[in-house]
Backbone of each chain as nested JSON, in Angstrom:
{
  "chains": [
    {"id": "A", "residues": [
      {"number": 1, "name": "UNK", "atoms": {"N": [21.392, 7.668, -13.342], "CA": [20.345, 8.255, -12.505], "C": [19.029, 8.335, -12.724]}},
      {"number": 2, "name": "UNK", "atoms": {"N": [18.169, 7.925, -11.59], "CA": [16.997, 7.638, -12.241], "C": [16.064, 9.298, -12.876]}},
      {"number": 3, "name": "UNK", "atoms": {"N": [15.292, 8.703, -13.409], "CA": [14.088, 9.937, -13.869], "C": [13.508, 10.665, -12.737]}},
      {"number": 4, "name": "UNK", "atoms": {"N": [13.131, 12.606, -12.919], "CA": [12.732, 12.716, -11.446], "C": [11.659, 12.257, -10.968]}},
      {"number": 5, "name": "UNK", "atoms": {"N": [10.374, 11.881, -11.993], "CA": [9.27, 11.513, -11.62], "C": [9.67, 10.331, -10.522]}},
      {"number": 6, "name": "UNK", "atoms": {"N": [10.551, 9.423, -11.241], "CA": [10.832, 8.308, -10.423], "C": [11.296, 9.084, -9.15]}},
      {"number": 7, "name": "UNK", "atoms": {"N": [12.013, 9.587, -8.926], "CA": [12.584, 10.145, -7.536], "C": [11.248, 10.773, -6.704]}},
      {"number": 8, "name": "UNK", "atoms": {"N": [10.282, 11.455, -7.313], "CA": [8.999, 11.948, -6.901], "C": [7.947, 10.527, -6.206]}},
      {"number": 9, "name": "UNK", "atoms": {"N": [7.919, 9.585, -6.911], "CA": [7.46, 8.216, -6.718], "C": [8.117, 7.865, -5.249]}},
      {"number": 10, "name": "UNK", "atoms": {"N": [9.527, 7.653, -5.479], "CA": [10.518, 7.149, -4.595], "C": [10.092, 7.754, -3.175]}},
      {"number": 11, "name": "UNK", "atoms": {"N": [10.266, 9.301, -3.26], "CA": [9.472, 10.287, -2.01], "C": [8.192, 10.072, -1.579]}},
      {"number": 12, "name": "UNK", "atoms": {"N": [7.697, 9.487, -2.489], "CA": [6.015, 9.526, -1.916], "C": [5.987, 7.985, -1.431]}},
      {"number": 13, "name": "UNK", "atoms": {"N": [7.2, 7.192, -1.793], "CA": [6.455, 5.939, -0.972], "C": [7.172, 5.783, 0.236]}},
      {"number": 14, "name": "UNK", "atoms": {"N": [8.259, 6.365, 0.433], "CA": [9.168, 6.594, 1.56], "C": [7.653, 7.208, 2.433]}},
      {"number": 15, "name": "UNK", "atoms": {"N": [7.412, 8.163, 2.162], "CA": [6.18, 8.849, 3.027], "C": [5.238, 8.292, 3.603]}},
      {"number": 16, "name": "UNK", "atoms": {"N": [4.63, 7.442, 2.573], "CA": [3.882, 6.651, 2.778], "C": [4.146, 5.646, 3.852]}},
      {"number": 17, "name": "UNK", "atoms": {"N": [5.109, 4.84, 3.614], "CA": [5.703, 3.897, 4.41], "C": [5.649, 4.403, 6.34]}},
      {"number": 18, "name": "UNK", "atoms": {"N": [6.187, 5.805, 6.023], "CA": [6.722, 6.513, 7.571], "C": [4.923, 6.39, 8.011]}},
      {"number": 19, "name": "UNK", "atoms": {"N": [4.38, 7.317, 7.317], "CA": [2.854, 7.52, 7.706], "C": [1.729, 6.849, 8.047]}},
      {"number": 20, "name": "UNK", "atoms": {"N": [1.973, 5.84, 7.796], "CA": [1.08, 5.01, 7.138], "C": [-0.213, 4.746, 8.125]}},
      {"number": 21, "name": "UNK", "atoms": {"N": [0.853, 3.966, 9.376], "CA": [-0.01, 3.658, 10.894], "C": [-0.688, 4.958, 11.22]}},
      {"number": 22, "name": "UNK", "atoms": {"N": [-0.144, 6.539, 11.49], "CA": [-0.956, 7.257, 11.756], "C": [-1.954, 7.503, 11.155]}},
      {"number": 23, "name": "UNK", "atoms": {"N": [-2.168, 7.391, 9.405], "CA": [-3.12, 7.832, 8.478], "C": [-4.475, 6.686, 9.031]}},
      {"number": 24, "name": "UNK", "atoms": {"N": [-3.696, 5.181, 9.413], "CA": [-4.957, 4.639, 9.234], "C": [-5.617, 4.566, 11.132]}},
      {"number": 25, "name": "UNK", "atoms": {"N": [-5.085, 5.348, 11.766], "CA": [-5.366, 5.817, 13.542], "C": [-6.744, 6.642, 13.008]}},
      {"number": 26, "name": "UNK", "atoms": {"N": [-6.342, 8.203, 12.122], "CA": [-7.021, 8.775, 12.065], "C": [-8.249, 8.32, 10.945]}},
      {"number": 27, "name": "UNK", "atoms": {"N": [-7.915, 7.485, 10.1], "CA": [-8.838, 7.053, 9.479], "C": [-9.681, 6.325, 9.867]}},
      {"number": 28, "name": "UNK", "atoms": {"N": [-9.414, 5.495, 11.219], "CA": [-10.356, 4.928, 11.808], "C": [-11.173, 5.344, 12.675]}},
      {"number": 29, "name": "UNK", "atoms": {"N": [-10.874, 6.741, 13.111], "CA": [-11.445, 7.788, 14.028], "C": [-12.817, 8.462, 13.347]}},
      {"number": 30, "name": "UNK", "atoms": {"N": [-12.26, 8.898, 12.228], "CA": [-12.999, 9.379, 10.785], "C": [-13.99, 8.516, 10.492]}},
      {"number": 31, "name": "UNK", "atoms": {"N": [-13.996, 7.711, 10.471], "CA": [-14.815, 6.619, 9.789], "C": [-15.916, 5.856, 10.701]}},
      {"number": 32, "name": "UNK", "atoms": {"N": [-15.58, 6.129, 11.923], "CA": [-16.257, 5.117, 13.089], "C": [-17.672, 6.13, 13.323]}},
      {"number": 33, "name": "UNK", "atoms": {"N": [-18.76, 5.308, 13.159], "CA": [-20.444, 5.43, 13.016], "C": [-20.474, 6.086, 15.004]}},
      {"number": 34, "name": "UNK", "atoms": {"N": [-19.875, 5.454, 15.476], "CA": [-20.325, 4.828, 16.756], "C": [-19.869, 5.91, 17.563]}},
      {"number": 35, "name": "UNK", "atoms": {"N": [-19.028, 6.633, 16.854], "CA": [-18.235, 8.543, 17.978], "C": [-18.986, 9.541, 17.84]}},
      {"number": 36, "name": "UNK", "atoms": {"N": [-18.704, 10.286, 18.498], "CA": [-19.449, 11.668, 18.223], "C": [-18.685, 12.647, 16.945]}},
      {"number": 37, "name": "UNK", "atoms": {"N": [-19.724, 13.262, 16.361], "CA": [-19.566, 13.543, 15.341], "C": [-18.315, 14.563, 15.313]}},
      {"number": 38, "name": "UNK", "atoms": {"N": [-17.945, 15.237, 16.373], "CA": [-16.823, 16.432, 16.768], "C": [-15.78, 15.956, 16.353]}},
      {"number": 39, "name": "UNK", "atoms": {"N": [-15.547, 14.715, 17.182], "CA": [-14.266, 13.369, 17.26], "C": [-14.298, 13.435, 15.62]}},
      {"number": 40, "name": "UNK", "atoms": {"N": [-14.903, 12.942, 14.987], "CA": [-15.078, 12.55, 13.532], "C": [-14.627, 13.35, 12.714]}},
      {"number": 41, "name": "UNK", "atoms": {"N": [-14.734, 14.826, 12.894], "CA": [-14.885, 15.695, 12.12], "C": [-13.566, 16.238, 12.499]}},
      {"number": 42, "name": "UNK", "atoms": {"N": [-12.842, 16.229, 13.66], "CA": [-11.527, 16.844, 14.088], "C": [-10.596, 15.989, 13.378]}},
      {"number": 43, "name": "UNK", "atoms": {"N": [-11.026, 14.305, 13.451], "CA": [-9.655, 13.407, 13.074], "C": [-9.859, 13.737, 11.336]}},
      {"number": 44, "name": "UNK", "atoms": {"N": [-11.034, 13.731, 10.786], "CA": [-10.961, 14.023, 9.09], "C": [-10.03, 15.431, 8.766]}},
      {"number": 45, "name": "UNK", "atoms": {"N": [-10.494, 16.382, 10.018], "CA": [-9.269, 17.675, 9.41], "C": [-7.782, 17.539, 9.401]}},
      {"number": 46, "name": "UNK", "atoms": {"N": [-7.314, 16.378, 10.484], "CA": [-6.086, 16.094, 11.035], "C": [-5.741, 14.98, 9.376]}},
      {"number": 47, "name": "UNK", "atoms": {"N": [-6.276, 14.514, 8.994], "CA": [-6.204, 13.569, 8.038], "C": [-6.004, 14.713, 6.79]}},
      {"number": 48, "name": "UNK", "atoms": {"N": [-6.864, 16.077, 6.702], "CA": [-6.406, 16.678, 5.449], "C": [-5.32, 17.416, 5.757]}},
      {"number": 49, "name": "UNK", "atoms": {"N": [-4.773, 17.299, 6.428], "CA": [-3.145, 18.164, 6.82], "C": [-2.084, 17.493, 6.495]}},
      {"number": 50, "name": "UNK", "atoms": {"N": [-2.321, 16.413, 5.962], "CA": [-1.373, 15.21, 5.526], "C": [-0.905, 15.783, 3.882]}},
      {"number": 51, "name": "UNK", "atoms": {"N": [0.489, 16.123, 3.931], "CA": [1.012, 16.207, 2.811], "C": [0.865, 15.312, 1.221]}},
      {"number": 52, "name": "UNK", "atoms": {"N": [1.216, 15.709, 0.252], "CA": [0.607, 14.52, -0.936], "C": [2.025, 13.763, -0.997]}},
      {"number": 53, "name": "UNK", "atoms": {"N": [2.999, 14.106, -0.08], "CA": [3.889, 12.44, -0.307], "C": [3.666, 11.88, 0.663]}},
      {"number": 54, "name": "UNK", "atoms": {"N": [2.437, 11.724, 1.384], "CA": [1.991, 11.151, 2.61], "C": [0.735, 10.008, 1.879]}},
      {"number": 55, "name": "UNK", "atoms": {"N": [0.142, 10.456, 1.01], "CA": [-1.226, 9.665, 0.436], "C": [-0.667, 8.535, -0.326]}},
      {"number": 56, "name": "UNK", "atoms": {"N": [-1.171, 6.912, -0.245], "CA": [-1.038, 5.731, -0.734], "C": [-1.534, 6.291, -2.276]}},
      {"number": 57, "name": "UNK", "atoms": {"N": [-2.286, 7.372, -2.996], "CA": [-2.896, 7.136, -4.033], "C": [-1.961, 8.23, -4.954]}},
      {"number": 58, "name": "UNK", "atoms": {"N": [-1.036, 8.236, -4.523], "CA": [-0.145, 9.188, -5.04], "C": [1.192, 8.074, -5.64]}},
      {"number": 59, "name": "UNK", "atoms": {"N": [1.309, 7.189, -4.945], "CA": [2.166, 6.178, -5.576], "C": [1.261, 5.338, -7.043]}},
      {"number": 60, "name": "UNK", "atoms": {"N": [2.476, 5.323, -7.698], "CA": [2.246, 4.675, -9.117], "C": [3.314, 4.023, -9.51]}},
      {"number": 61, "name": "UNK", "atoms": {"N": [3.063, 2.581, -9.873], "CA": [4.316, 1.806, -10.479], "C": [5.064, 2.353, -11.54]}},
      {"number": 62, "name": "UNK", "atoms": {"N": [6.145, 2.45, -11.738], "CA": [6.906, 3.198, -13.023], "C": [7.676, 2.158, -13.571]}},
      {"number": 63, "name": "UNK", "atoms": {"N": [7.862, 2.402, -14.77], "CA": [9.248, 0.921, -15.311], "C": [10.49, 1.36, -14.325]}},
      {"number": 64, "name": "UNK", "atoms": {"N": [10.901, 0.364, -13.939], "CA": [12.122, 0.355, -13.04], "C": [13.495, 0.71, -14.145]}},
      {"number": 65, "name": "UNK", "atoms": {"N": [13.116, 0.532, -15.452], "CA": [14.065, 0.713, -16.346], "C": [14.067, 2.006, -16.915]}},
      {"number": 66, "name": "UNK", "atoms": {"N": [13.16, 2.591, -17.3], "CA": [12.866, 4.01, -18.119], "C": [12.09, 5.003, -17.426]}},
      {"number": 67, "name": "UNK", "atoms": {"N": [11.6, 4.5, -16.616], "CA": [10.629, 5.435, -15.63], "C": [9.372, 5.98, -16.347]}},
      {"number": 68, "name": "UNK", "atoms": {"N": [8.879, 5.051, -16.978], "CA": [7.492, 5.323, -17.887], "C": [6.559, 5.334, -16.865]}},
      {"number": 69, "name": "UNK", "atoms": {"N": [5.543, 5.905, -17.262], "CA": [4.032, 5.605, -16.297], "C": [3.314, 5.171, -16.227]}},
      {"number": 70, "name": "UNK", "atoms": {"N": [3.046, 4.453, -18.065], "CA": [2.264, 4.183, -18.412], "C": [2.538, 3.006, -19.635]}},
      {"number": 71, "name": "UNK", "atoms": {"N": [1.851, 1.767, -19.493], "CA": [1.919, 0.582, -20.053], "C": [2.709, -0.127, -19.458]}},
      {"number": 72, "name": "UNK", "atoms": {"N": [2.878, -0.149, -17.99], "CA": [3.725, -1.041, -16.865], "C": [2.848, -2.441, -16.469]}},
      {"number": 73, "name": "UNK", "atoms": {"N": [3.69, -3.483, -16.578], "CA": [3.096, -4.752, -16.143], "C": [3.775, -4.764, -15.006]}},
      {"number": 74, "name": "UNK", "atoms": {"N": [2.716, -5.13, -14.188], "CA": [3.194, -4.843, -12.736], "C": [3.894, -6.146, -12.33]}},
      {"number": 75, "name": "UNK", "atoms": {"N": [4.028, -6.994, -12.597], "CA": [3.967, -8.354, -12.375], "C": [5.827, -8.623, -12.871]}},
      {"number": 76, "name": "UNK", "atoms": {"N": [6.039, -7.617, -13.746], "CA": [8.016, -7.589, -13.965], "C": [8.229, -5.833, -13.119]}},
      {"number": 77, "name": "UNK", "atoms": {"N": [7.425, -5.009, -13.303], "CA": [7.705, -4.255, -13.047], "C": [8.521, -2.737, -13.932]}},
      {"number": 78, "name": "UNK", "atoms": {"N": [8.304, -3.521, -15.543], "CA": [8.848, -2.775, -16.67], "C": [8.032, -2.033, -17.472]}},
      {"number": 79, "name": "UNK", "atoms": {"N": [8.013, -1.128, -18.35], "CA": [7.058, -0.538, -19.306], "C": [7.308, -1.816, -20.299]}},
      {"number": 80, "name": "UNK", "atoms": {"N": [6.091, -1.452, -21.26], "CA": [5.95, -2.805, -22.581], "C": [7.132, -2.848, -23.389]}},
      {"number": 81, "name": "UNK", "atoms": {"N": [8.043, -1.694, -23.718], "CA": [8.726, -1.603, -24.809], "C": [10.124, -2.607, -24.076]}},
      {"number": 82, "name": "UNK", "atoms": {"N": [10.203, -1.869, -22.766], "CA": [11.424, -2.53, -21.999], "C": [11.26, -3.837, -21.766]}},
      {"number": 83, "name": "UNK", "atoms": {"N": [9.896, -4.441, -21.55], "CA": [9.405, -5.921, -21.519], "C": [10.183, -6.579, -22.229]}},
      {"number": 84, "name": "UNK", "atoms": {"N": [9.931, -5.865, -24.06], "CA": [9.732, -6.833, -25.134], "C": [11.341, -6.867, -25.287]}},
      {"number": 85, "name": "UNK", "atoms": {"N": [12.571, -5.38, -25.273], "CA": [13.833, -5.871, -25.379], "C": [14.24, -6.768, -23.981]}},
      {"number": 86, "name": "UNK", "atoms": {"N": [13.857, -7.096, -23.269], "CA": [14.575, -7.824, -21.93], "C": [14.201, -9.202, -22.367]}},
      {"number": 87, "name": "UNK", "atoms": {"N": [12.758, -9.493, -22.73], "CA": [12.536, -10.888, -22.973], "C": [12.747, -11.405, -24.036]}},
      {"number": 88, "name": "UNK", "atoms": {"N": [13.29, -10.537, -25.154], "CA": [13.61, -10.873, -26.496], "C": [15.256, -11.49, -26.178]}},
      {"number": 89, "name": "UNK", "atoms": {"N": [15.516, -10.798, -25.132], "CA": [17.477, -11.297, -25.241], "C": [17.216, -11.866, -24.009]}},
      {"number": 90, "name": "UNK", "atoms": {"N": [16.248, -12.531, -23.382], "CA": [16.482, -14.266, -22.206], "C": [16.644, -13.499, -20.847]}},
      {"number": 91, "name": "UNK", "atoms": {"N": [16.285, -12.164, -20.579], "CA": [16.618, -11.617, -19.247], "C": [15.752, -11.863, -18.075]}},
      {"number": 92, "name": "UNK", "atoms": {"N": [14.633, -12.098, -18.908], "CA": [13.301, -12.552, -17.737], "C": [13.281, -13.831, -17.616]}},
      {"number": 93, "name": "UNK", "atoms": {"N": [13.389, -14.662, -16.618], "CA": [12.905, -15.908, -16.635], "C": [11.614, -16.387, -17.138]}},
      {"number": 94, "name": "UNK", "atoms": {"N": [11.66, -17.439, -17.78], "CA": [10.079, -18.132, -17.904], "C": [9.518, -17.67, -18.99]}},
      {"number": 95, "name": "UNK", "atoms": {"N": [9.85, -16.39, -19.575], "CA": [9.322, -15.282, -20.491], "C": [9.732, -16.025, -21.963]}},
      {"number": 96, "name": "UNK", "atoms": {"N": [8.891, -16.457, -23.026], "CA": [9.405, -16.474, -24.224], "C": [8.754, -16.195, -25.117]}},
      {"number": 97, "name": "UNK", "atoms": {"N": [8.453, -16.208, -26.55], "CA": [7.851, -15.675, -27.522], "C": [6.255, -17.255, -27.651]}},
      {"number": 98, "name": "UNK", "atoms": {"N": [5.397, -16.489, -27.794], "CA": [3.981, -17.399, -27.782], "C": [4.125, -17.917, -28.958]}},
      {"number": 99, "name": "UNK", "atoms": {"N": [3.595, -19.393, -29.034], "CA": [2.891, -19.934, -30.245], "C": [2.224, -21.099, -29.765]}},
      {"number": 100, "name": "UNK", "atoms": {"N": [0.922, -21.282, -30.387], "CA": [0.053, -22.418, -29.819], "C": [-1.227, -22.215, -30.841]}}
    ]},
    {"id": "B", "residues": [
      {"number": 1, "name": "UNK", "atoms": {"N": [-45.824, -29.022, 18.618], "CA": [-43.931, -28.902, 18.357], "C": [-44.694, -27.99, 16.902]}},
      {"number": 2, "name": "UNK", "atoms": {"N": [-43.959, -26.645, 16.867], "CA": [-44.043, -26.014, 15.456], "C": [-43.276, -26.475, 14.356]}},
      {"number": 3, "name": "UNK", "atoms": {"N": [-44.092, -26.251, 13.032], "CA": [-43.11, -26.988, 11.82], "C": [-41.843, -26.434, 11.676]}},
      {"number": 4, "name": "UNK", "atoms": {"N": [-42.269, -24.981, 11.7], "CA": [-40.944, -24.025, 11.352], "C": [-40.969, -23.189, 12.496]}},
      {"number": 5, "name": "UNK", "atoms": {"N": [-39.833, -22.955, 12.855], "CA": [-39.565, -22.459, 13.889], "C": [-39.705, -20.761, 13.832]}},
      {"number": 6, "name": "UNK", "atoms": {"N": [-40.688, -20.626, 15.111], "CA": [-41.095, -19.086, 15.312], "C": [-40.308, -18.79, 16.484]}},
      {"number": 7, "name": "UNK", "atoms": {"N": [-39.391, -18.283, 16.755], "CA": [-38.543, -17.722, 17.735], "C": [-38.402, -16.822, 17.538]}},
      {"number": 8, "name": "UNK", "atoms": {"N": [-38.852, -16.028, 19.271], "CA": [-38.749, -14.239, 18.914], "C": [-37.675, -13.758, 18.414]}},
      {"number": 9, "name": "UNK", "atoms": {"N": [-37.534, -12.498, 17.969], "CA": [-36.267, -11.759, 17.42], "C": [-35.213, -11.477, 18.761]}},
      {"number": 10, "name": "UNK", "atoms": {"N": [-36.309, -11.315, 20.079], "CA": [-35.416, -10.811, 20.962], "C": [-34.356, -12.247, 21.347]}},
      {"number": 11, "name": "UNK", "atoms": {"N": [-34.895, -13.458, 21.193], "CA": [-34.505, -14.468, 21.431], "C": [-33.37, -14.451, 20.597]}},
      {"number": 12, "name": "UNK", "atoms": {"N": [-33.412, -14.517, 19.384], "CA": [-32.434, -14.579, 18.545], "C": [-31.171, -13.696, 18.667]}},
      {"number": 13, "name": "UNK", "atoms": {"N": [-31.38, -12.348, 19.229], "CA": [-30.377, -11.406, 19.485], "C": [-29.461, -11.861, 20.51]}},
      {"number": 14, "name": "UNK", "atoms": {"N": [-30.121, -12.119, 21.601], "CA": [-29.742, -12.593, 22.9], "C": [-28.84, -13.823, 22.61]}},
      {"number": 15, "name": "UNK", "atoms": {"N": [-29.014, -15.077, 21.664], "CA": [-28.475, -16.097, 21.216], "C": [-27.237, -15.415, 20.327]}},
      {"number": 16, "name": "UNK", "atoms": {"N": [-27.183, -14.435, 19.765], "CA": [-26.145, -13.976, 18.584], "C": [-25.039, -13.312, 19.415]}},
      {"number": 17, "name": "UNK", "atoms": {"N": [-25.518, -12.676, 20.603], "CA": [-24.76, -12.288, 21.643], "C": [-23.978, -13.109, 22.46]}},
      {"number": 18, "name": "UNK", "atoms": {"N": [-24.853, -14.205, 22.887], "CA": [-23.81, -15.367, 23.654], "C": [-23.102, -16.167, 22.518]}},
      {"number": 19, "name": "UNK", "atoms": {"N": [-23.556, -16.164, 21.569], "CA": [-21.947, -16.424, 20.649], "C": [-20.89, -15.529, 20.298]}},
      {"number": 20, "name": "UNK", "atoms": {"N": [-21.079, -14.597, 20.37], "CA": [-20.255, -13.427, 20.122], "C": [-19.026, -13.445, 21.234]}},
      {"number": 21, "name": "UNK", "atoms": {"N": [-19.903, -13.614, 22.315], "CA": [-19.076, -13.939, 23.917], "C": [-18.619, -15.165, 24.051]}},
      {"number": 22, "name": "UNK", "atoms": {"N": [-18.778, -16.104, 23.59], "CA": [-18.012, -17.335, 23.371], "C": [-16.954, -17.307, 22.363]}},
      {"number": 23, "name": "UNK", "atoms": {"N": [-17.178, -16.809, 21.447], "CA": [-16.3, -17.445, 20.286], "C": [-15.077, -15.656, 20.116]}},
      {"number": 24, "name": "UNK", "atoms": {"N": [-15.826, -14.816, 20.917], "CA": [-14.577, -13.611, 20.941], "C": [-14.656, -13.022, 19.953]}},
      {"number": 25, "name": "UNK", "atoms": {"N": [-15.877, -13.18, 18.468], "CA": [-15.956, -11.912, 17.622], "C": [-16.811, -10.682, 18.438]}},
      {"number": 26, "name": "UNK", "atoms": {"N": [-16.59, -9.692, 17.534], "CA": [-17.262, -8.35, 17.89], "C": [-18.753, -8.504, 17.477]}},
      {"number": 27, "name": "UNK", "atoms": {"N": [-19.357, -7.83, 18.717], "CA": [-20.799, -8.016, 18.313], "C": [-21.681, -6.721, 17.783]}},
      {"number": 28, "name": "UNK", "atoms": {"N": [-21.887, -6.825, 16.443], "CA": [-22.668, -5.567, 15.875], "C": [-23.623, -5.818, 15.444]}},
      {"number": 29, "name": "UNK", "atoms": {"N": [-25.354, -5.742, 15.981], "CA": [-26.221, -6.55, 15.143], "C": [-26.841, -5.42, 14.306]}},
      {"number": 30, "name": "UNK", "atoms": {"N": [-26.599, -4.336, 14.369], "CA": [-27.253, -3.38, 13.559], "C": [-26.374, -2.376, 12.448]}},
      {"number": 31, "name": "UNK", "atoms": {"N": [-24.84, -3.601, 12.551], "CA": [-23.831, -3.439, 10.79], "C": [-23.449, -1.946, 11.027]}},
      {"number": 32, "name": "UNK", "atoms": {"N": [-23.363, -1.4, 12.21], "CA": [-22.768, -0.028, 12.337], "C": [-21.394, 0.134, 11.635]}},
      {"number": 33, "name": "UNK", "atoms": {"N": [-20.932, 1.072, 11.03], "CA": [-19.777, 1.237, 10.569], "C": [-18.595, 1.537, 11.816]}},
      {"number": 34, "name": "UNK", "atoms": {"N": [-17.575, 0.669, 12.215], "CA": [-16.863, 0.871, 12.873], "C": [-15.552, 1.254, 12.322]}},
      {"number": 35, "name": "UNK", "atoms": {"N": [-15.262, 1.239, 11.191], "CA": [-13.843, 1.961, 10.64], "C": [-12.581, 0.622, 11.143]}},
      {"number": 36, "name": "UNK", "atoms": {"N": [-13.202, -0.426, 11.39], "CA": [-12.415, -1.534, 11.62], "C": [-11.59, -2.168, 10.542]}},
      {"number": 37, "name": "UNK", "atoms": {"N": [-12.064, -1.751, 9.391], "CA": [-11.689, -2.445, 8.324], "C": [-10.204, -1.31, 7.873]}},
      {"number": 38, "name": "UNK", "atoms": {"N": [-9.989, -0.315, 8.54], "CA": [-8.912, 0.14, 8.303], "C": [-7.561, -0.412, 9.315]}},
      {"number": 39, "name": "UNK", "atoms": {"N": [-8.46, -0.975, 10.167], "CA": [-7.212, -1.215, 11.29], "C": [-6.915, -2.81, 10.727]}},
      {"number": 40, "name": "UNK", "atoms": {"N": [-7.689, -3.55, 10.105], "CA": [-7.831, -4.937, 10.336], "C": [-7.07, -5.094, 8.967]}},
      {"number": 41, "name": "UNK", "atoms": {"N": [-6.761, -4.204, 7.809], "CA": [-6.28, -4.308, 6.646], "C": [-4.624, -4.905, 6.826]}},
      {"number": 42, "name": "UNK", "atoms": {"N": [-3.616, -5.48, 6.206], "CA": [-2.299, -5.416, 6.219], "C": [-1.869, -4.358, 5.52]}},
      {"number": 43, "name": "UNK", "atoms": {"N": [-0.408, -3.793, 6.595], "CA": [0.217, -2.561, 5.863], "C": [0.591, -2.684, 4.5]}},
      {"number": 44, "name": "UNK", "atoms": {"N": [0.725, -1.689, 3.668], "CA": [1.177, -1.894, 2.214], "C": [2.632, -1.15, 1.92]}},
      {"number": 45, "name": "UNK", "atoms": {"N": [3.057, -0.238, 3.232], "CA": [4.191, 0.489, 2.993], "C": [5.462, -0.555, 2.752]}},
      {"number": 46, "name": "UNK", "atoms": {"N": [5.947, -1.41, 3.363], "CA": [6.871, -2.097, 3.255], "C": [7.106, -2.574, 1.817]}},
      {"number": 47, "name": "UNK", "atoms": {"N": [5.774, -2.916, 1.503], "CA": [6.159, -3.886, -0.413], "C": [6.396, -2.183, -1.483]}},
      {"number": 48, "name": "UNK", "atoms": {"N": [5.926, -1.571, -0.39], "CA": [5.795, -0.382, -1.746], "C": [7.125, 0.301, -1.687]}},
      {"number": 49, "name": "UNK", "atoms": {"N": [7.73, 0.215, -0.536], "CA": [9.501, 0.685, -1.035], "C": [10.364, -0.086, -1.303]}},
      {"number": 50, "name": "UNK", "atoms": {"N": [10.032, -1.447, -1.443], "CA": [10.937, -2.808, -2.097], "C": [10.768, -2.459, -3.489]}},
      {"number": 51, "name": "UNK", "atoms": {"N": [10.195, -1.907, -4.166], "CA": [9.461, -1.894, -5.825], "C": [10.509, -1.742, -6.563]}},
      {"number": 52, "name": "UNK", "atoms": {"N": [11.1, -0.135, -6.484], "CA": [12.772, -0.338, -7.052], "C": [13.776, -1.001, -7.024]}},
      {"number": 53, "name": "UNK", "atoms": {"N": [14.65, -1.325, -7.485], "CA": [15.999, -2.085, -6.984], "C": [16.671, -0.857, -6.706]}},
      {"number": 54, "name": "UNK", "atoms": {"N": [17.736, -1.164, -5.634], "CA": [18.38, 0.031, -5.091], "C": [19.669, -0.123, -5.762]}},
      {"number": 55, "name": "UNK", "atoms": {"N": [20.187, 1.343, -6.403], "CA": [20.798, 1.428, -7.575], "C": [22.067, 2.347, -6.436]}},
      {"number": 56, "name": "UNK", "atoms": {"N": [23.343, 1.575, -6.75], "CA": [24.671, 2.228, -6.487], "C": [24.658, 3.508, -7.361]}},
      {"number": 57, "name": "UNK", "atoms": {"N": [24.839, 4.928, -6.311], "CA": [25.257, 5.746, -7.245], "C": [27.017, 5.988, -6.981]}},
      {"number": 58, "name": "UNK", "atoms": {"N": [27.26, 6.844, -7.503], "CA": [28.939, 6.78, -8.16], "C": [29.623, 7.452, -6.877]}},
      {"number": 59, "name": "UNK", "atoms": {"N": [28.691, 8.153, -5.948], "CA": [29.63, 8.883, -4.85], "C": [29.212, 7.83, -3.707]}},
      {"number": 60, "name": "UNK", "atoms": {"N": [28.196, 6.978, -3.777], "CA": [28.389, 5.422, -2.919], "C": [29.371, 4.595, -2.891]}},
      {"number": 61, "name": "UNK", "atoms": {"N": [29.691, 4.203, -4.587], "CA": [30.601, 3.509, -4.874], "C": [32.16, 3.736, -4.426]}},
      {"number": 62, "name": "UNK", "atoms": {"N": [32.579, 5.26, -4.6], "CA": [33.678, 5.75, -3.95], "C": [33.659, 5.917, -2.746]}},
      {"number": 63, "name": "UNK", "atoms": {"N": [32.385, 6.006, -2.223], "CA": [32.74, 5.836, -0.099], "C": [33.173, 4.309, -0.098]}},
      {"number": 64, "name": "UNK", "atoms": {"N": [32.213, 3.125, -1.031], "CA": [32.267, 2.281, -0.284], "C": [33.824, 1.416, -0.594]}},
      {"number": 65, "name": "UNK", "atoms": {"N": [34.463, 2.276, -1.563], "CA": [35.818, 1.522, -1.768], "C": [36.769, 1.833, -0.782]}},
      {"number": 66, "name": "UNK", "atoms": {"N": [36.572, 2.969, 0.101], "CA": [37.577, 3.873, 1.264], "C": [38.444, 4.563, 0.159]}},
      {"number": 67, "name": "UNK", "atoms": {"N": [38.495, 5.049, -0.96], "CA": [39.567, 5.634, -1.501], "C": [40.37, 4.729, -2.723]}},
      {"number": 68, "name": "UNK", "atoms": {"N": [40.053, 3.623, -2.394], "CA": [40.73, 2.543, -3.473], "C": [40.008, 2.815, -4.828]}},
      {"number": 69, "name": "UNK", "atoms": {"N": [39.105, 3.286, -5.242], "CA": [38.915, 3.279, -6.786], "C": [37.784, 4.898, -6.316]}},
      {"number": 70, "name": "UNK", "atoms": {"N": [38.032, 5.99, -7.261], "CA": [37.633, 6.997, -7.321], "C": [37.41, 7.398, -8.838]}},
      {"number": 71, "name": "UNK", "atoms": {"N": [35.491, 7.121, -9.086], "CA": [35.235, 7.575, -10.287], "C": [34.552, 9.101, -10.367]}},
      {"number": 72, "name": "UNK", "atoms": {"N": [35.036, 9.472, -11.236], "CA": [34.526, 10.873, -11.56], "C": [33.213, 11.135, -12.069]}},
      {"number": 73, "name": "UNK", "atoms": {"N": [31.761, 11.375, -11.552], "CA": [30.834, 11.591, -12.315], "C": [30.802, 12.434, -13.112]}},
      {"number": 74, "name": "UNK", "atoms": {"N": [30.678, 12.263, -14.299], "CA": [30.91, 13.123, -15.766], "C": [29.742, 14.198, -15.659]}},
      {"number": 75, "name": "UNK", "atoms": {"N": [28.222, 13.959, -15.13], "CA": [27.351, 15.234, -15.02], "C": [27.966, 16.219, -13.783]}},
      {"number": 76, "name": "UNK", "atoms": {"N": [28.752, 15.935, -13.032], "CA": [28.681, 16.513, -11.871], "C": [29.683, 17.775, -12.091]}}
    ]}
  ]
}
């Protein structure tokens, strides 16, 4: 059973995916300088009503093994310790100890 | 013939407008922000939801085996 923070992150990701197109539409209206300011302002107000699980800034890459939020290498989706454990076991293809 | 081309800016603007109609690009001489970049950018949602690997929970496993196996979840 994953971490509660991982569950929250999954919820955020699903919310972002569901609302991405409508957010983009409102953003387009709110940031368009050739539209009248009342329309832009209303679009911005609508953007403000979106909850936090729809904003892409709340999504954070977490470790897929341990759920750690810091020290994540995005190429592997693992935190630095889990990466080390797996790499030394040989479970990550193409990764070996460096020596040159 | 002038050595450096001294073309009137109105003619240059007309040329630009004509180019945009020919090549079907958007004409924006004053560089006003249209917000088109939010529509143009690719969607990030589908790649976001594929980040975590799908994990089979014990309840799902029991459902999938249709009564053949049933593991009791120790935490429940």
